[in-house]
C-alpha positions as a printed NumPy array, in Angstrom:
array([[ 99.74 ,  78.911, 133.881],
       [ 98.489,  75.874, 132.258],
       [ 96.049,  76.268, 129.112],
       [ 94.716,  73.306, 127.515],
       [ 94.806,  72.823, 123.862],
       [ 91.3  ,  73.562, 123.178],
       [ 91.679,  76.898, 124.9  ],
       [ 94.667,  77.797, 122.823],
       [ 92.776,  77.15 , 119.525],
       [ 89.878,  79.194, 120.93 ],
       [ 92.295,  81.973, 121.793],
       [ 93.906,  81.773, 118.333],
       [ 90.509,  81.479, 116.368],
       [ 89.062,  84.774, 118.257],
       [ 92.542,  86.541, 118.024],
       [ 91.863,  86.361, 114.109],
       [ 88.888,  88.757, 114.421],
       [ 89.698,  91.192, 117.421],
       [ 92.485,  93.277, 117.546],
       [ 93.426,  96.532, 119.77 ],
       [ 95.595,  99.02 , 118.423],
       [ 97.973, 101.236, 120.896],
       [ 99.78 , 104.31 , 119.681],
       [103.261, 104.925, 120.705],
       [106.047, 107.698, 119.616],
       [107.595, 104.66 , 117.707],
       [104.705, 103.491, 116.004],
       [101.582, 101.338, 116.935],
       [101.483,  98.279, 118.938],
       [ 98.711,  95.773, 117.686],
       [ 97.601,  93.566, 120.535],
       [ 95.686,  90.327, 119.25 ],
       [ 93.346,  90.2  , 122.219],
       [ 92.233,  92.504, 124.841],
       [ 91.333,  90.7  , 127.914],
       [ 88.522,  92.239, 130.074],
       [ 86.989,  91.176, 133.515],
       [ 84.024,  92.8  , 134.962],
       [ 84.179,  95.742, 132.681],
       [ 88.094,  96.212, 133.351],
       [ 90.863,  96.088, 130.926],
       [ 93.35 ,  93.565, 132.773],
       [ 95.803,  92.869, 129.698],
       [ 96.634,  91.492, 126.393],
       [ 97.419,  88.184, 124.647],
       [ 99.874,  88.156, 121.786],
       [ 99.546,  85.228, 119.363],
       [102.174,  83.559, 117.711],
       [102.12 ,  80.757, 115.31 ],
       [105.025,  78.278, 114.564],
       [108.135,  79.793, 114.318],
       [106.889,  83.476, 114.285],
       [108.889,  86.177, 116.022],
       [108.23 ,  88.067, 119.022],
       [110.247,  91.06 , 117.909],
       [112.354,  93.229, 120.427],
       [110.172,  96.252, 119.642],
       [107.166,  94.361, 120.574],
       [108.805,  93.257, 123.79 ],
       [109.875,  96.708, 124.672],
       [106.126,  98.154, 124.347],
       [104.687,  95.481, 126.144],
       [107.315,  96.179, 129.074],
       [106.388,  99.766, 128.931],
       [102.551,  98.959, 128.921],
       [103.061,  96.603, 131.854],
       [104.983,  99.309, 133.788],
       [102.496, 102.159, 133.859],
       [100.41 , 103.304, 136.73 ],
       [ 97.587, 101.008, 135.642],
       [ 99.493,  98.02 , 134.542],
       [ 98.732,  96.03 , 131.276],
       [100.406,  92.704, 131.385],
       [100.937,  91.097, 127.949],
       [100.763,  87.185, 127.67 ],
       [102.432,  85.487, 124.86 ],
       [100.531,  82.438, 123.661],
       [102.212,  80.376, 120.791],
       [100.572,  77.334, 118.629],
       [103.159,  74.736, 118.338],
       [104.833,  74.046, 115.1  ],
       [103.767,  70.388, 114.948],
       [100.209,  70.958, 116.05 ]])
């Protein structure tokens, strides 16, 4: 999937205001941006800046979310270090 730089900038800007919390037995998962299409929640976007880490526990929770009866795929969007 190709996303232009202005699209990434918009996602990063919006993600600073919107965040969804999901409860797990091992703690919460904070999704930076929830994506809806025609009233249906179709997934989430995790934003990272520079070298910030996408931690193993985040990945594990994201795999679990995607593997449910109603899949919730999580896309990672990273702002480049030199941008």
